[in-house]
Every structure is written in structure tokens, then in C-alpha cells.
N, CA and C atoms as an extended XYZ file, in Angstrom:
162
Properties=species:S:1:pos:R:3:atomname:S:1:resname:S:1:resid:I:1 pbc="F F F"
N        66.003       97.701      122.923 N   MET     1
C        66.273       97.835      121.502 CA  MET     1
C        66.366       99.314      121.166 C   MET     1
N        67.330       99.677      120.355 N   ALA     2
C        67.534      101.082      119.997 CA  ALA     2
C        66.438      101.560      119.062 C   ALA     2
N        66.034      102.798      119.236 N   GLN     3
C        64.976      103.380      118.415 CA  GLN     3
C        65.485      103.817      117.036 C   GLN     3
N        66.743      104.137      116.918 N   ASN     4
C        67.280      104.695      115.679 CA  ASN     4
C        68.086      103.674      114.878 C   ASN     4
N        67.666      102.435      114.879 N   MET     5
C        68.389      101.412      114.127 CA  MET     5
C        68.197      101.627      112.630 C   MET     5
N        69.232      101.371      111.868 N   VAL     6
C        69.156      101.469      110.421 CA  VAL     6
C        68.876      100.081      109.878 C   VAL     6
N        67.839       99.985      109.086 N   ARG     7
C        67.480       98.690      108.511 CA  ARG     7
C        68.308       98.432      107.255 C   ARG     7
N        68.665       97.176      107.028 N   ASP     8
C        69.359       96.807      105.802 CA  ASP     8
C        68.409       96.942      104.623 C   ASP     8
N        68.939       97.390      103.521 N   ASP     9
C        68.157       97.510      102.292 CA  ASP     9
C        68.352       96.228      101.495 C   ASP     9
N        67.398       95.320      101.583 N   ASP    10
C        67.518       94.008      100.957 CA  ASP    10
C        66.806       93.913       99.618 C   ASP    10
N        66.498       95.055       99.017 N   ARG    11
C        65.842       94.984       97.710 CA  ARG    11
C        66.798       94.341       96.710 C   ARG    11
N        66.257       93.532       95.807 N   LEU    12
C        67.086       92.827       94.834 CA  LEU    12
C        67.931       93.788       94.008 C   LEU    12
N        67.382       94.930       93.633 N   SER    13
C        68.140       95.880       92.819 CA  SER    13
C        69.347       96.399       93.591 C   SER    13
N        69.188       96.603       94.888 N   ARG    14
C        70.296       97.084       95.710 CA  ARG    14
C        71.351       95.989       95.887 C   ARG    14
N        70.908       94.780       96.139 N   LEU    15
C        71.847       93.671       96.295 CA  LEU    15
C        72.612       93.430       94.997 C   LEU    15
N        71.932       93.525       93.851 N   TRP    16
C        72.591       93.330       92.576 CA  TRP    16
C        73.655       94.401       92.370 C   TRP    16
N        73.353       95.646       92.721 N   SER    17
C        74.330       96.714       92.521 CA  SER    17
C        75.552       96.494       93.401 C   SER    17
N        75.357       95.973       94.606 N   LEU    18
C        76.501       95.669       95.461 CA  LEU    18
C        77.338       94.548       94.847 C   LEU    18
N        76.681       93.517       94.334 N   CYS    19
C        77.399       92.402       93.712 CA  CYS    19
C        78.161       92.891       92.484 C   CYS    19
N        77.544       93.761       91.698 N   HIS    20
C        78.175       94.288       90.490 CA  HIS    20
C        79.427       95.089       90.862 C   HIS    20
N        79.334       95.934       91.866 N   GLU    21
C        80.480       96.728       92.299 CA  GLU    21
C        81.589       95.821       92.832 C   GLU    21
N        81.238       94.823       93.620 N   HIS    22
C        82.226       93.870       94.133 CA  HIS    22
C        82.926       93.160       92.976 C   HIS    22
N        82.163       92.763       91.971 N   HIS    23
C        82.733       92.083       90.808 CA  HIS    23
C        83.726       93.001       90.089 C   HIS    23
N        83.368       94.274       89.909 N   ASN    24
C        84.260       95.219       89.237 CA  ASN    24
C        85.568       95.391       90.000 C   ASN    24
N        85.487       95.523       91.301 N   VAL    25
C        86.695       95.697       92.116 CA  VAL    25
C        87.548       94.434       92.055 C   VAL    25
N        86.906       93.277       92.190 N   LYS    26
C        87.634       92.002       92.159 CA  LYS    26
C        88.333       91.820       90.814 C   LYS    26
N        87.651       92.140       89.722 N   THR    27
C        88.231       92.009       88.395 CA  THR    27
C        89.419       92.949       88.232 C   THR    27
N        89.288       94.165       88.739 N   GLN    28
C        90.379       95.129       88.644 CA  GLN    28
C        91.610       94.646       89.418 C   GLN    28
N        91.394       94.116       90.609 N   VAL    29
C        92.507       93.604       91.422 CA  VAL    29
C        93.181       92.432       90.716 C   VAL    29
N        92.384       91.510       90.171 N   GLU    30
C        92.955       90.358       89.479 CA  GLU    30
C        93.739       90.791       88.238 C   GLU    30
N        93.236       91.777       87.520 N   SER    31
C        93.926       92.287       86.336 CA  SER    31
C        95.259       92.917       86.713 C   SER    31
N        95.257       93.698       87.776 N   THR    32
C        96.490       94.339       88.234 CA  THR    32
C        97.520       93.300       88.652 C   THR    32
N        97.091       92.275       89.358 N   ARG    33
C        98.015       91.206       89.764 CA  ARG    33
C        98.606       90.507       88.544 C   ARG    33
N        97.770       90.216       87.560 N   GLY    34
C        98.241       89.550       86.348 CA  GLY    34
C        99.248       90.394       85.588 C   GLY    34
N        98.979       91.687       85.483 N   LYS    35
C        99.906       92.584       84.786 CA  LYS    35
C       101.235       92.671       85.531 C   LYS    35
N       101.178       92.698       86.844 N   ARG    36
C       102.402       92.763       87.643 CA  ARG    36
C       103.230       91.491       87.476 C   ARG    36
N       102.557       90.332       87.496 N   ARG    37
C       103.272       89.061       87.306 CA  ARG    37
C       103.911       88.989       85.918 C   ARG    37
N       103.178       89.440       84.898 N   ALA    38
C       103.711       89.411       83.536 CA  ALA    38
C       104.930       90.328       83.423 C   ALA    38
N       104.871       91.488       84.042 N   ALA    39
C       106.012       92.411       84.009 CA  ALA    39
C       107.221       91.808       84.711 C   ALA    39
N       107.002       91.143       85.835 N   GLU    40
C       108.105       90.481       86.551 CA  GLU    40
C       108.707       89.374       85.697 C   GLU    40
N       107.848       88.614       85.038 N   ARG    41
C       108.319       87.513       84.187 CA  ARG    41
C       109.159       88.065       83.029 C   ARG    41
N       108.678       89.147       82.395 N   ARG    42
C       109.443       89.753       81.298 CA  ARG    42
C       110.775       90.301       81.799 C   ARG    42
N       110.771       90.923       82.960 N   ARG    43
C       112.001       91.474       83.527 CA  ARG    43
C       112.996       90.366       83.834 C   ARG    43
N       112.516       89.270       84.420 N   ASP    44
C       113.396       88.143       84.734 CA  ASP    44
C       113.957       87.514       83.461 C   ASP    44
N       113.125       87.362       82.445 N   GLU    45
C       113.593       86.784       81.183 CA  GLU    45
C       114.653       87.677       80.550 C   GLU    45
N       114.431       88.980       80.574 N   ALA    46
C       115.416       89.907       80.007 CA  ALA    46
C       116.722       89.834       80.795 C   ALA    46
N       116.639       89.706       82.079 N   PHE    47
C       117.832       89.639       82.937 CA  PHE    47
C       118.643       88.387       82.603 C   PHE    47
N       117.975       87.246       82.516 N   TYR    48
C       118.680       85.995       82.278 CA  TYR    48
C       119.057       85.774       80.813 C   TYR    48
N       118.524       86.597       79.926 N   ASN    49
C       118.933       86.527       78.520 CA  ASN    49
C       120.186       87.356       78.262 C   ASN    49
N       120.698       88.012       79.261 N   HIS    50
C       121.907       88.811       79.136 CA  HIS    50
C       123.078       87.870       78.803 C   HIS    50
N       124.006       88.316       77.956 N   PRO    51
C       125.129       87.456       77.557 CA  PRO    51
C       125.949       86.906       78.728 C   PRO    51
N       125.973       87.563       79.855 N   ALA    52
C       126.746       87.084       81.010 CA  ALA    52
C       126.196       85.756       81.530 C   ALA    52
N       124.932       85.446       81.245 N   PHE    53
C       124.336       84.208       81.755 CA  PHE    53
C       124.301       83.105       80.708 C   PHE    53
N       124.915       83.340       79.563 N   LYS    54
C       124.874       82.328       78.491 CA  LYS    54
C       126.149       81.543       78.450 C   LYS    54
């Protein structure tokens, strides 16, 4: 067994902070995806609303 092993910090406060950071990143990614989809939808609607497609 190695003498210089790093122990995991399993304190509840540390675990909560990791969960909080993960939640923030996940929320940011989901928000970015939603904004990108909405922009694509608006772009497609504008494209097909052109008089050439009517």
C-alpha cells in the first residue's frame, strides 16, 4: 500500500459543494442547449416564411 495516498474528503459540506457546482454546470449546459434550439427554430421559421415558399 502506498504511503502517500490522498484520502477522499467525504464531509457533508464538501459533498454538498460538489453537488451544487455540478448542478450549476448542468443547468448552464441545459440553458445553452435550449437557447440554441430556440434560435434554430426561429431561423427555420423565418426561412420558410419567405414569400418564395408560400
